[in-house]
Backbone of each chain as ProteinMPNN parsed JSONL, in Angstrom:
{"seq_chain_A": "MALRAAVLRHLRVPVQFFALARRECQPPLCSGGSLRLFSSHDDHLTKDEVIERVLSVIRCHPKVDPSKVSPDVHFQKDLGLDSLDTVEIVMALEEEFKLEIPDKEADKIDSCDLAIEYVYNHPMAS", "coords_chain_A": {"N_chain_A": [[52.942, -41.031, 18.294], [51.964, -43.383, 17.276], [49.412, -43.376, 19.319], [48.171, -41.535, 18.689], [47.379, -41.952, 15.682], [46.069, -44.143, 16.066], [43.905, -42.89, 17.889], [42.892, -41.076, 15.566], [41.837, -43.238, 13.966], [40.133, -43.755, 15.543], [38.07, -42.043, 15.532], [37.837, -41.178, 12.251], [35.667, -43.168, 12.074], [33.03, -43.085, 13.18], [32.659, -40.405, 11.649], [32.048, -40.589, 9.203], [30.512, -42.385, 8.918], [27.771, -40.908, 10.178], [27.538, -39.236, 8.111], [26.886, -40.836, 6.078], [24.838, -41.967, 7.348], [23.062, -39.781, 7.738], [22.676, -38.517, 4.864], [21.141, -40.654, 3.793], [18.818, -40.288, 5.601], [17.539, -38.154, 4.693], [14.828, -36.811, 3.16], [13.92, -36.702, -0.162], [14.284, -32.988, -1.483], [13.45, -31.628, -3.915], [12.09, -33.411, -5.612], [9.198, -34.043, -6.6], [7.699, -33.93, -4.513], [5.457, -34.177, -1.384], [5.561, -32.062, -0.57], [6.485, -28.387, -0.733], [8.442, -26.178, -1.142], [8.498, -22.502, -0.339], [6.528, -22.208, -1.729], [3.337, -20.552, -2.669], [0.756, -21.105, -2.871], [-0.157, -23.395, -2.044], [-1.725, -23.374, 0.445], [-4.039, -22.09, -0.811], [-6.754, -19.889, -0.208], [-10.016, -20.618, -0.963], [-13.132, -20.416, -3.105], [-15.956, -20.097, -1.983], [-14.596, -19.391, 1.026], [-13.873, -17.064, 0.691], [-16.025, -15.468, -0.362], [-17.773, -15.558, 1.981], [-16.254, -14.379, 4.113], [-15.741, -11.633, 2.645], [-17.899, -10.861, 2.586], [-18.869, -10.842, 5.37], [-17.194, -8.732, 6.331], [-18.006, -6.351, 5.061], [-20.904, -6.653, 6.019], [-20.278, -5.819, 8.721], [-19.98, -2.944, 8.672], [-20.727, -0.044, 9.748], [-23.073, 1.28, 8.315], [-24.201, -0.412, 6.731], [-26.588, -2.203, 5.885], [-27.383, -5.367, 6.987], [-28.99, -7.096, 5.811], [-29.101, -6.401, 3.135], [-26.94, -7.632, 1.775], [-25.27, -8.906, -0.556], [-23.848, -11.816, -2.664], [-23.156, -9.836, -5.234], [-23.956, -7.399, -4.725], [-23.993, -3.782, -5.443], [-21.641, -1.323, -4.12], [-22.269, 1.718, -4.029], [-24.695, 1.949, -5.571], [-26.639, -0.176, -4.278], [-26.33, -0.46, -1.636], [-26.192, 2.366, -1.238], [-23.863, 3.608, -0.377], [-21.317, 5.818, 0.375], [-18.295, 7.351, -1.716], [-16.408, 7.621, 0.385], [-17.428, 5.753, 2.247], [-16.779, 3.442, 0.749], [-13.757, 3.404, 0.552], [-13.451, 2.966, 3.064], [-14.907, 0.708, 3.337], [-13.052, -1.073, 1.605], [-10.38, -0.811, 3.162], [-10.727, -2.036, 5.311], [-11.303, -4.938, 4.463], [-8.428, -5.144, 3.726], [-7.374, -5.301, 5.89], [-8.631, -7.796, 6.616], [-7.595, -9.2, 4.781], [-5.205, -9.389, 5.203], [-3.325, -7.864, 3.233], [-2.07, -5.388, 0.538], [-3.452, -2.987, -1.116], [-3.023, -1.469, -3.646], [-3.546, 2.185, -4.798], [-4.521, 2.477, -7.241], [-6.165, 0.417, -8.167], [-7.756, -0.024, -5.499], [-9.502, 1.953, -6.255], [-10.956, 1.059, -8.243], [-12.563, -1.07, -7.013], [-15.796, -1.402, -6.446], [-17.83, -2.641, -6.328], [-19.143, -5.893, -4.606], [-18.585, -8.329, -6.034], [-16.516, -7.201, -7.555], [-14.68, -7.216, -5.439], [-14.86, -9.679, -4.432], [-13.915, -10.863, -6.672], [-10.646, -9.647, -6.906], [-9.955, -10.242, -4.29], [-9.645, -13.079, -4.109], [-7.753, -13.468, -6.626], [-5.799, -12.902, -5.73], [-2.595, -13.485, -4.93], [-1.101, -13.103, -2.066], [-3.372, -13.225, -0.539], [-4.747, -14.088, 2.63]], "CA_chain_A": [[52.29, -41.505, 17.124], [50.826, -44.394, 17.738], [48.877, -42.948, 19.95], [47.675, -40.127, 17.703], [46.941, -42.628, 14.535], [44.743, -45.006, 16.633], [42.803, -41.874, 17.892], [42.788, -40.375, 14.276], [41.046, -43.763, 13.073], [38.752, -44.527, 16.181], [37.294, -40.627, 15.638], [37.26, -41.014, 11.228], [34.855, -43.802, 11.427], [31.803, -42.308, 13.202], [32.345, -39.292, 11.401], [31.491, -41.374, 7.935], [29.127, -43.283, 9.166], [26.997, -40.146, 10.412], [27.371, -38.599, 6.922], [26.336, -41.672, 5.138], [23.375, -41.759, 7.669], [21.762, -38.679, 7.488], [22.076, -38.515, 3.885], [20.113, -41.668, 3.475], [17.617, -40.256, 6.2], [16.835, -36.723, 4.446], [13.601, -36.792, 2.088], [14.456, -35.756, -1.721], [13.535, -31.572, -1.262], [12.61, -30.843, -4.944], [11.491, -34.409, -6.478], [7.768, -34.332, -6.503], [6.933, -35.009, -3.02], [4.043, -33.301, -1.298], [6.338, -30.646, 0.409], [7.119, -27.526, -1.885], [8.99, -24.957, -0.382], [8.257, -21.39, -0.672], [5.149, -22.141, -2.488], [2.367, -19.73, -1.535], [-0.392, -21.719, -3.4], [-0.9, -25.032, -1.608], [-3.1, -22.863, 0.831], [-4.848, -20.398, -1.258], [-8.293, -19.507, 0.14], [-11.475, -21.357, -1.502], [-13.949, -18.91, -2.816], [-16.368, -19.926, -0.294], [-14.517, -18.9, 2.033], [-13.387, -15.447, -0.153], [-17.107, -14.948, -0.509], [-18.062, -15.802, 3.343], [-15.033, -12.897, 4.363], [-15.896, -10.619, 2.468], [-19.364, -10.136, 3.167], [-18.824, -10.874, 7.037], [-16.634, -7.75, 6.493], [-19.331, -5.408, 4.396], [-21.709, -6.658, 6.817], [-20.048, -5.407, 10.114], [-19.947, -1.724, 8.385], [-21.884, 0.467, 10.617], [-23.943, 2.137, 7.605], [-24.742, -1.348, 6.164], [-28.044, -3.186, 6.443], [-26.753, -7.015, 7.076], [-29.749, -8.185, 5.206], [-29.183, -6.372, 2.015], [-25.707, -7.941, 1.47], [-25.538, -10.382, -1.18], [-22.204, -11.602, -3.34], [-23.576, -9.176, -6.283], [-24.433, -5.74, -4.589], [-23.106, -2.781, -5.556], [-21.829, -0.756, -2.494], [-23.147, 2.789, -4.163], [-26.376, 1.758, -5.963], [-27.357, -0.983, -3.939], [-26.032, -0.476, -0.126], [-26.638, 3.445, -0.553], [-22.929, 3.904, 0.404], [-20.597, 6.763, -0.604], [-16.972, 6.867, -1.57], [-15.441, 7.367, 1.843], [-17.699, 4.512, 3.182], [-16.335, 2.87, 0.034], [-12.428, 3.239, 1.072], [-13.684, 2.395, 4.527], [-14.381, -1.291, 3.329], [-11.429, -2.011, 1.138], [-9.443, -0.562, 3.85], [-11.42, -3.356, 6.238], [-10.914, -5.855, 3.128], [-7.177, -4.694, 3.522], [-6.958, -5.564, 7.166], [-8.836, -8.975, 7.195], [-6.404, -10.503, 4.691], [-3.667, -9.003, 5.155], [-3.359, -7.469, 1.809], [-1.904, -4.069, 0.582], [-3.977, -2.904, -2.134], [-2.945, -0.132, -4.541], [-4.62, 2.934, -4.852], [-5.495, 2.677, -8.547], [-6.747, -1.021, -7.926], [-9.027, 0.086, -4.544], [-10.318, 3.042, -6.442], [-11.834, 0.195, -9.168], [-13.654, -1.944, -6.542], [-16.867, -0.701, -5.601], [-19.081, -3.541, -5.973], [-19.252, -6.87, -3.868], [-18.303, -9.288, -6.592], [-15.183, -7.214, -7.784], [-13.851, -7.494, -4.199], [-14.427, -10.799, -4.418], [-12.773, -11.205, -7.305], [-9.75, -9.133, -6.417], [-9.381, -11.28, -3.042], [-9.209, -14.509, -4.729], [-7.052, -13.883, -7.435], [-4.451, -11.95, -4.71], [-1.827, -14.637, -4.432], [-1.09, -13.266, -0.927], [-4.318, -13.203, 0.574], [-4.739, -15.122, 3.847]], "C_chain_A": [[51.398, -42.585, 16.616], [49.615, -44.454, 18.237], [47.422, -41.849, 18.709], [46.772, -40.82, 16.237], [45.638, -43.859, 15.114], [43.513, -43.787, 17.058], [41.959, -41.513, 17.086], [41.709, -42.024, 13.398], [39.774, -43.986, 13.981], [37.737, -43.086, 15.441], [36.633, -40.959, 13.736], [36.02, -41.849, 11.015], [32.882, -43.525, 11.56], [31.496, -41.609, 12.6], [31.496, -39.972, 10.206], [30.37, -42.102, 8.135], [27.687, -42.342, 9.576], [26.643, -39.334, 9.211], [26.527, -39.747, 5.866], [24.83, -41.567, 5.768], [22.932, -41.007, 7.389], [21.623, -38.689, 5.891], [20.918, -39.446, 3.035], [18.751, -41.156, 4.03], [16.764, -38.781, 5.471], [15.966, -36.906, 2.972], [14.579, -35.611, 0.973], [13.668, -34.431, -1.329], [12.772, -31.553, -2.718], [12.441, -32.556, -5.458], [9.972, -34.657, -6.279], [6.724, -34.619, -5.236], [5.963, -33.717, -2.708], [4.846, -31.838, -0.436], [7.319, -29.624, -0.729], [7.393, -26.175, -1.116], [9.074, -23.496, -1.242], [7.315, -21.192, -1.912], [4.012, -21.439, -1.886], [0.86, -20.092, -1.802], [-1.117, -22.887, -2.796], [-2.203, -24.198, -0.391], [-3.684, -21.755, 0.713], [-6.235, -20.701, -0.745], [-9.181, -20.05, -1.364], [-12.156, -20.12, -2.111], [-14.622, -19.078, -2.567], [-16.008, -19.09, 0.331], [-14.217, -17.068, 1.696], [-14.874, -14.849, -0.05], [-17.701, -14.564, 0.958], [-17.28, -14.552, 3.988], [-15.52, -11.764, 4.286], [-16.92, -9.883, 2.742], [-19.367, -9.92, 4.659], [-18.324, -9.157, 6.695], [-17.667, -6.514, 5.989], [-20.38, -5.951, 5.515], [-21.531, -5.655, 8.302], [-19.96, -3.485, 9.738], [-20.887, -1.302, 9.116], [-23.613, 0.871, 9.492], [-25.085, 0.763, 6.831], [-25.974, -2.011, 6.128], [-27.694, -4.413, 5.811], [-27.734, -7.113, 5.525], [-29.871, -7.575, 3.861], [-27.874, -7.2, 1.312], [-25.798, -9.081, 0.748], [-24.214, -10.295, -1.987], [-22.167, -10.386, -4.694], [-24.347, -8.041, -5.708], [-23.258, -5.047, -5.175], [-22.562, -1.448, -4.773], [-22.629, 0.794, -3.007], [-24.408, 3.184, -4.35], [-26.956, 0.906, -5.096], [-27.69, -0.846, -2.408], [-25.976, 1.215, 0.315], [-25.265, 4.298, 0.56], [-22.117, 5.046, -0.444], [-19.107, 6.823, -0.926], [-15.794, 6.845, -0.607], [-15.578, 6.251, 2.46], [-16.891, 3.419, 2.11], [-14.772, 2.343, 0.273], [-12.61, 2.735, 2.176], [-13.722, 0.692, 4.14], [-13.264, -1.679, 2.82], [-10.237, -1.805, 2.216], [-9.812, -1.739, 4.864], [-10.808, -4.551, 5.682], [-9.461, -5.94, 3.454], [-6.656, -5.321, 4.818], [-7.501, -6.96, 7.311], [-8.258, -9.735, 6.326], [-5.853, -10.434, 4.545], [-3.237, -8.428, 3.798], [-3.098, -5.874, 1.934], [-2.297, -3.979, -1.105], [-3.789, -1.925, -2.804], [-3.702, 0.883, -4.755], [-5.176, 2.871, -6.274], [-6.183, 0.937, -8.507], [-7.839, -0.623, -7.099], [-9.311, 0.839, -5.49], [-11.591, 2.23, -7.496], [-13.059, -0.296, -8.934], [-14.629, -1.192, -6.128], [-17.815, -1.404, -5.774], [-18.243, -4.942, -5.375], [-18.345, -7.849, -5.049], [-16.914, -8.541, -7.318], [-14.347, -7.25, -6.52], [-13.454, -8.702, -4.361], [-13.532, -11.836, -5.27], [-11.316, -10.943, -7.281], [-8.98, -10.387, -5.48], [-8.829, -12.651, -3.506], [-8.391, -14.847, -5.506], [-5.276, -13.298, -7.256], [-3.694, -13.275, -4.579], [-1.504, -14.364, -2.701], [-2.119, -13.188, -0.288], [-4.507, -14.587, 1.355], [-5.688, -14.786, 4.661]], "O_chain_A": [[50.455, -42.613, 15.826], [48.77, -45.272, 17.873], [46.256, -41.774, 18.319], [45.735, -40.312, 15.81], [44.603, -44.221, 14.555], [42.38, -43.825, 16.578], [40.744, -41.462, 17.276], [41.004, -41.835, 12.407], [38.668, -44.295, 13.538], [36.69, -43.359, 14.855], [35.416, -41.017, 13.559], [35.275, -41.569, 10.076], [31.949, -43.638, 10.765], [30.278, -41.507, 12.453], [30.27, -39.889, 10.272], [29.421, -42.289, 7.373], [26.591, -42.863, 9.369], [25.559, -38.753, 9.197], [25.684, -39.416, 5.033], [23.842, -41.228, 5.117], [22.077, -41.242, 6.536], [20.473, -38.866, 5.489], [20.166, -39.163, 2.103], [17.705, -41.348, 3.411], [15.599, -38.475, 5.725], [16.501, -37.11, 1.882], [15.293, -34.611, 1.047], [12.527, -34.566, -0.886], [11.544, -31.466, -2.712], [13.58, -32.625, -5.918], [9.682, -35.69, -5.676], [5.638, -35.168, -5.05], [5.741, -32.703, -3.37], [4.362, -30.864, 0.14], [8.366, -29.895, -1.315], [6.595, -25.37, -0.636], [9.525, -23.333, -2.376], [7.334, -20.324, -2.784], [3.699, -21.66, -0.716], [-0.083, -19.587, -1.192], [-2.281, -23.249, -2.967], [-3.4, -24.476, -0.457], [-3.888, -20.809, 1.475], [-6.74, -21.809, -0.929], [-8.886, -19.816, -2.536], [-11.866, -18.979, -1.751], [-15.078, -17.934, -2.565], [-16.644, -18.044, 0.463], [-14.387, -16.125, 2.469], [-14.938, -13.692, 0.364], [-18.082, -13.411, 1.16], [-18.035, -13.667, 4.392], [-15.765, -10.967, 5.192], [-16.986, -8.691, 3.045], [-19.837, -8.888, 5.138], [-19.22, -8.326, 6.845], [-18.028, -5.743, 6.878], [-20.7, -4.874, 6.018], [-22.41, -4.962, 8.812], [-19.876, -2.771, 10.737], [-21.903, -1.983, 9.258], [-24.792, 0.759, 9.831], [-26.268, 0.873, 6.509], [-25.861, -2.607, 7.2], [-27.654, -4.639, 4.601], [-27.244, -7.183, 4.398], [-30.758, -8.109, 3.195], [-27.99, -7.337, 0.095], [-26.282, -10.123, 1.189], [-23.546, -9.268, -2.107], [-21.044, -10.091, -5.104], [-25.413, -7.749, -6.25], [-22.097, -5.411, -5.363], [-23.271, -0.454, -4.931], [-23.636, 1.065, -2.352], [-25.092, 4.076, -3.847], [-28.149, 1.199, -5.023], [-28.804, -1.009, -1.91], [-25.818, 1.604, 1.473], [-25.346, 5.037, 1.542], [-22.224, 5.181, -1.663], [-18.533, 6.094, -0.117], [-14.685, 6.317, -0.692], [-14.693, 5.641, 3.06], [-16.34, 2.484, 2.691], [-14.496, 1.145, 0.219], [-11.8, 1.841, 2.425], [-12.959, -0.217, 4.466], [-12.508, -2.484, 3.364], [-9.243, -2.529, 2.172], [-8.83, -2.415, 5.17], [-9.915, -5.153, 6.279], [-9.143, -7.129, 3.469], [-5.54, -5.841, 4.811], [-6.896, -7.57, 8.193], [-8.175, -10.926, 6.624], [-5.309, -11.163, 3.715], [-2.354, -9.205, 3.433], [-3.532, -5.149, 2.829], [-1.762, -4.575, -2.04], [-4.684, -1.124, -2.534], [-4.856, 0.514, -4.97], [-6.34, 3.238, -6.436], [-6.907, 0.805, -9.494], [-8.95, -0.731, -7.617], [-9.648, -0.081, -6.235], [-12.765, 2.593, -7.571], [-14.091, -0.29, -9.606], [-14.347, -0.245, -5.394], [-18.887, -0.93, -5.399], [-17.041, -5.123, -5.569], [-17.186, -8.024, -4.672], [-16.109, -9.388, -7.705], [-13.136, -7.327, -6.727], [-12.281, -9.066, -4.446], [-12.88, -12.851, -5.025], [-10.604, -11.894, -7.602], [-8.011, -11.113, -5.705], [-7.726, -13.132, -3.248], [-7.999, -16.012, -5.564], [-4.253, -13.244, -7.939], [-4.323, -14.192, -4.051], [-1.64, -15.355, -1.982], [-1.86, -13.035, 0.906], [-4.451, -15.741, 0.931], [-5.882, -15.441, 5.686]]}, "seq_chain_B": "MAAPTRSEALSLLRSLLRTARHFCDYNIREYTKRRALDGFRHNRNLSDPPSISSAYADGKAQLEVAKRQSAVYSLYAPKVKSIMEAHRTN", "coords_chain_B": {"N_chain_B": [[-2.39, 26.915, -6.142], [-3.3, 24.181, -7.945], [-7.104, 22.984, -7.595], [-6.983, 19.58, -5.679], [-7.826, 16.336, -7.349], [-10.145, 14.38, -7.293], [-10.062, 11.447, -6.79], [-7.231, 12.034, -5.714], [-8.136, 12.839, -3.515], [-9.428, 11.221, -2.329], [-6.909, 9.076, -1.965], [-5.413, 10.447, -0.061], [-7.022, 10.086, 2.188], [-6.7, 6.991, 2.019], [-4.287, 7.054, 2.659], [-4.139, 8.573, 5.452], [-5.456, 6.712, 6.806], [-3.722, 4.064, 6.535], [-1.407, 5.2, 7.661], [-2.833, 5.393, 10.469], [-3.186, 2.74, 11.272], [-0.78, 2.187, 12.196], [-0.02, 3.091, 14.545], [0.696, 2.501, 17.926], [-0.989, 2.444, 20.75], [-4.154, 1.636, 20.865], [-6.139, 3.587, 21.458], [-5.479, 5.63, 20.414], [-5.224, 4.781, 17.871], [-7.539, 4.238, 16.802], [-9.116, 6.545, 17.501], [-7.529, 8.349, 15.662], [-8.253, 6.924, 13.136], [-10.279, 7.72, 13.503], [-10.72, 10.071, 13.004], [-9.639, 10.661, 10.646], [-11.84, 10.026, 8.915], [-14.002, 11.257, 9.808], [-13.111, 13.967, 9.648], [-13.125, 14.31, 6.661], [-15.553, 13.364, 5.657], [-17.143, 15.971, 6.887], [-15.738, 17.802, 5.393], [-16.934, 16.757, 2.975], [-18.941, 18.359, 1.584], [-17.618, 20.662, 0.026], [-16.97, 22.827, -2.174], [-15.821, 25.184, -3.515], [-12.808, 26.089, -5.292], [-10.334, 27.126, -4.08], [-11.456, 26.472, -1.195], [-11.025, 23.664, -0.927], [-8.715, 23.398, -1.728], [-7.507, 24.236, 0.668], [-8.586, 22.75, 2.344], [-7.492, 20.152, 1.735], [-4.885, 20.366, 1.641], [-4.043, 21.098, 4.672], [-5.264, 18.49, 5.146], [-3.028, 16.843, 4.325], [-0.77, 17.721, 5.954], [-1.816, 17.316, 8.299], [-1.133, 14.37, 7.599], [1.55, 14.142, 7.739], [2.459, 15.014, 10.398], [0.633, 12.67, 11.751], [2.461, 10.634, 10.741], [4.762, 11.138, 11.707], [4.031, 11.391, 14.681], [3.161, 8.389, 14.695], [5.845, 7.054, 14.283], [7.189, 8.208, 16.481], [5.322, 7.617, 19.098], [5.923, 4.4, 18.703], [8.012, 4.068, 20.485], [7.301, 4.238, 22.516], [5.745, 1.934, 23.476], [2.873, 0.899, 25.02], [2.474, -0.939, 27.289], [0.534, -3.087, 28.015], [-2.021, -4.285, 26.543], [-4.887, -2.757, 25.202], [-8.221, -3.215, 26.719], [-10.297, -3.223, 24.515], [-8.719, -4.752, 22.714], [-8.339, -7.116, 23.158], [-9.338, -9.487, 22.224], [-8.121, -9.909, 20.434], [-5.944, -10.458, 20.272], [-5.628, -13.363, 20.92]], "CA_chain_B": [[-2.508, 25.506, -6.146], [-4.669, 23.9, -8.298], [-8.116, 21.787, -6.562], [-7.047, 18.055, -6.219], [-9.005, 15.6, -7.961], [-11.154, 12.83, -6.156], [-8.641, 10.371, -6.762], [-6.001, 12.529, -5.133], [-8.672, 12.995, -2.186], [-9.429, 9.473, -1.496], [-5.846, 8.503, -2.037], [-5.003, 10.986, 1.275], [-7.801, 9.371, 3.545], [-6.161, 6.222, 2.357], [-2.651, 7.049, 3.615], [-4.391, 8.83, 7.206], [-5.801, 5.422, 7.649], [-3.08, 3.371, 6.496], [-0.998, 5.732, 8.725], [-3.658, 5.32, 11.813], [-3.059, 1.192, 12.015], [0.448, 2.124, 12.776], [-0.071, 3.509, 16.109], [0.591, 1.288, 18.652], [-2.018, 2.249, 21.627], [-5.699, 1.234, 20.786], [-7.206, 4.444, 21.578], [-4.964, 6.872, 19.609], [-5.094, 4.494, 16.583], [-8.994, 4.403, 16.794], [-8.873, 8.252, 16.986], [-7.162, 8.572, 14.506], [-8.91, 6.668, 12.044], [-12.317, 8.027, 13.288], [-10.633, 11.93, 12.846], [-9.59, 10.403, 9.585], [-13.146, 10.203, 8.33], [-15.071, 12.732, 10.378], [-12.616, 15.221, 8.802], [-13.755, 13.807, 5.153], [-17.078, 13.848, 5.893], [-17.573, 17.155, 7.126], [-16.097, 18.809, 4.47], [-17.636, 15.884, 1.697], [-19.825, 19.453, 0.429], [-17.044, 21.456, 0.06], [-16.979, 23.471, -3.563], [-15.492, 25.904, -4.585], [-11.357, 25.579, -5.443], [-9.959, 27.349, -2.782], [-11.809, 26.06, 0.178], [-10.748, 22.213, -1.854], [-6.838, 23.326, -1.638], [-6.638, 24.349, 1.701], [-8.627, 21.467, 3.18], [-6.227, 18.974, 0.989], [-3.464, 20.806, 2.185], [-4.54, 20.608, 5.921], [-5.117, 16.729, 5.543], [-1.641, 16.668, 4.157], [-0.166, 18.459, 6.682], [-1.868, 16.163, 9.678], [-0.926, 13.206, 7.464], [2.746, 13.985, 7.955], [1.735, 14.514, 11.568], [0.685, 11.345, 12.561], [3.379, 10.081, 10.079], [5.531, 11.918, 12.99], [3.824, 10.652, 15.434], [3.113, 7.161, 14.976], [7.116, 6.545, 14.601], [7.614, 8.49, 18.189], [4.875, 6.721, 19.704], [6.25, 3.314, 18.764], [9.065, 4.448, 20.887], [6.571, 4.548, 24.174], [4.452, 1.757, 23.713], [2.021, 0.677, 26.103], [3.062, -2.508, 27.986], [-0.452, -3.672, 28.257], [-3.077, -4.0, 25.527], [-6.419, -2.318, 25.575], [-9.563, -4.399, 26.548], [-11.0, -3.611, 23.457], [-7.944, -5.514, 21.587], [-7.815, -8.608, 23.808], [-10.006, -10.834, 21.496], [-7.48, -10.267, 18.796], [-3.784, -10.779, 20.526], [-4.975, -14.733, 20.444]], "C_chain_B": [[-3.335, 24.905, -6.784], [-5.697, 22.701, -6.934], [-7.186, 20.51, -6.825], [-8.372, 17.385, -6.702], [-9.501, 14.955, -6.996], [-10.386, 12.194, -6.255], [-8.029, 10.412, -5.604], [-6.635, 12.661, -3.13], [-8.512, 11.829, -1.696], [-7.943, 9.046, -0.958], [-5.142, 8.972, -0.53], [-5.514, 10.309, 2.029], [-7.402, 8.136, 3.276], [-4.756, 5.955, 2.699], [-2.846, 7.351, 4.936], [-4.575, 7.52, 7.275], [-4.782, 4.192, 7.454], [-1.667, 3.984, 7.848], [-1.337, 5.113, 10.127], [-3.264, 3.572, 12.082], [-1.728, 1.19, 12.465], [0.614, 2.537, 14.431], [-0.278, 2.145, 16.981], [-0.928, 0.94, 19.781], [-3.51, 2.179, 20.435], [-6.389, 2.704, 20.408], [-6.89, 5.448, 20.768], [-5.191, 6.343, 18.107], [-6.556, 4.405, 15.925], [-9.347, 5.77, 16.313], [-8.635, 8.486, 15.696], [-7.77, 8.222, 12.904], [-10.973, 7.549, 11.784], [-12.159, 9.866, 13.162], [-10.545, 11.706, 11.431], [-10.853, 11.223, 8.562], [-13.998, 10.925, 8.785], [-14.478, 13.761, 9.385], [-13.083, 15.102, 7.034], [-14.797, 13.954, 5.059], [-17.546, 15.252, 6.141], [-17.042, 18.06, 6.161], [-16.466, 18.109, 2.724], [-18.067, 17.172, 0.651], [-18.558, 20.058, -0.022], [-16.81, 21.744, -1.747], [-16.319, 24.068, -4.708], [-13.447, 25.801, -3.907], [-10.794, 26.01, -4.248], [-10.254, 26.764, -1.504], [-11.038, 24.471, -0.151], [-9.239, 22.409, -1.297], [-6.593, 23.142, -0.708], [-7.311, 23.533, 2.713], [-7.759, 20.351, 2.906], [-5.254, 19.268, 1.925], [-3.162, 20.768, 3.896], [-4.021, 18.877, 5.92], [-3.503, 16.474, 5.24], [-0.298, 16.693, 5.598], [-0.679, 17.307, 8.356], [-1.385, 15.016, 8.96], [1.051, 12.945, 8.088], [2.756, 14.177, 9.734], [1.982, 13.091, 12.355], [1.443, 10.262, 11.83], [4.575, 9.797, 11.442], [5.725, 10.854, 14.244], [3.579, 9.332, 16.032], [4.703, 6.579, 15.652], [7.622, 6.971, 16.507], [6.694, 7.778, 18.955], [5.004, 5.303, 20.11], [7.58, 3.269, 19.601], [8.457, 3.944, 22.718], [5.813, 3.771, 24.092], [4.023, 1.123, 24.569], [2.583, -0.345, 26.143], [1.762, -3.296, 27.988], [-1.59, -3.13, 27.212], [-4.429, -3.281, 26.079], [-7.234, -3.358, 25.733], [-10.638, -4.669, 25.195], [-10.476, -4.414, 22.324], [-7.962, -6.791, 21.833], [-8.301, -9.752, 22.881], [-8.991, -11.081, 20.343], [-6.35, -10.389, 19.381], [-4.293, -12.445, 20.636], [-5.627, -15.514, 19.563]], "O_chain_B": [[-4.443, 24.972, -6.254], [-5.324, 22.028, -5.973], [-6.675, 20.328, -7.93], [-9.543, 17.727, -6.533], [-9.148, 15.098, -5.825], [-9.576, 12.485, -5.374], [-8.015, 9.57, -4.705], [-6.026, 12.612, -2.061], [-7.702, 11.433, -0.858], [-7.748, 8.729, 0.216], [-4.468, 8.175, 0.123], [-4.756, 9.701, 2.785], [-7.59, 7.519, 4.324], [-4.224, 4.875, 2.956], [-2.139, 6.789, 5.773], [-3.69, 6.982, 7.941], [-4.976, 3.251, 8.223], [-1.164, 3.255, 8.703], [-0.531, 4.504, 10.83], [-3.062, 3.258, 13.255], [-1.393, 0.223, 13.149], [1.45, 2.122, 15.234], [-1.021, 1.174, 16.843], [-1.65, -0.057, 19.811], [-3.593, 2.735, 19.34], [-7.008, 2.945, 19.372], [-7.774, 6.19, 20.34], [-5.331, 7.15, 17.188], [-6.725, 4.486, 14.708], [-9.731, 6.117, 15.196], [-9.433, 8.772, 14.803], [-7.766, 8.921, 11.891], [-11.91, 7.763, 11.016], [-13.064, 10.698, 13.203], [-11.277, 12.432, 10.758], [-10.902, 12.256, 7.894], [-14.894, 11.285, 8.021], [-15.131, 14.309, 8.497], [-13.329, 16.131, 6.405], [-15.177, 14.81, 4.26], [-18.479, 15.623, 5.429], [-17.68, 19.091, 5.951], [-16.329, 18.692, 1.649], [-17.795, 17.228, -0.548], [-18.569, 19.593, -1.162], [-16.493, 20.801, -2.472], [-16.194, 23.861, -5.915], [-12.97, 25.586, -2.793], [-10.771, 25.199, -3.322], [-9.327, 26.555, -0.722], [-10.292, 24.212, 0.793], [-8.71, 21.616, -0.518], [-5.762, 22.275, -0.435], [-6.839, 23.489, 3.849], [-7.325, 19.652, 3.821], [-4.869, 18.54, 2.841], [-2.055, 20.407, 4.297], [-3.046, 18.276, 6.373], [-2.85, 15.852, 6.078], [0.621, 15.955, 5.954], [0.07, 16.772, 9.173], [-1.029, 14.237, 9.845], [1.581, 11.97, 8.62], [3.178, 13.172, 10.307], [2.85, 12.608, 13.083], [1.226, 9.087, 12.126], [5.035, 8.765, 11.931], [6.592, 10.086, 14.661], [3.665, 9.015, 17.218], [4.929, 6.025, 16.728], [8.156, 6.286, 17.38], [7.323, 7.078, 19.748], [4.589, 4.82, 21.163], [8.291, 2.299, 19.34], [9.06, 3.494, 23.692], [4.732, 4.194, 24.501], [4.924, 0.536, 25.169], [3.209, -0.792, 25.182], [2.032, -4.497, 27.951], [-1.965, -1.967, 27.064], [-4.846, -3.32, 27.236], [-7.11, -4.37, 25.044], [-11.372, -5.609, 24.888], [-11.113, -4.769, 21.332], [-7.672, -7.623, 20.973], [-7.702, -10.825, 22.811], [-8.951, -12.032, 19.562], [-5.493, -10.432, 18.499], [-3.302, -13.145, 20.426], [-5.128, -16.575, 19.19]]}, "name": "protein", "num_of_chains": 2, "seq": "MALRAAVLRHLRVPVQFFALARRECQPPLCSGGSLRLFSSHDDHLTKDEVIERVLSVIRCHPKVDPSKVSPDVHFQKDLGLDSLDTVEIVMALEEEFKLEIPDKEADKIDSCDLAIEYVYNHPMASMAAPTRSEALSLLRSLLRTARHFCDYNIREYTKRRALDGFRHNRNLSDPPSISSAYADGKAQLEVAKRQSAVYSLYAPKVKSIMEAHRTN"}
């Protein structure tokens, strides 16, 4: 009995010590630090980066003349693409930025600046 | 069956391209993409409703085949990647 009490006393001291020490070492999680968990906006793409990557995807399309590509071209009027090429480009943009663009939105994207606008405003673009 | 609208046809093409992405094997993935686009280009000038409908129905059937095959092939995924996609893996 005396042994048991002695052992318990020895055990309890370090455990309390650890619990206290751990609480002090942990950084405050929610109080305005630079660490923001579950936030997707910290690493959001800059507009320039989006423009650059969108343009490079469009330049890679085999039917496009790379010298004609600029941020404000229209796919069908300026680049001479048809609706099938447009679908192809929008799918390539999905792959580049790891997005899933719903059909309704994808139908509307028919020019470079609309594509840039859509990707830039998409919260999941990466 | 009424002829599909333009956006329905484009949506079928999108579904085919999305399904094509799921194939593990580079060659099959690229073939499926190419085949879908070539099929749509081949039929782009169809104008009478019955032939448009039959081409659309054909595409739908192919979509089902592609979906099923991508599931089946995923069970037998190649152990080594194609040299063509080597630069994408790292």
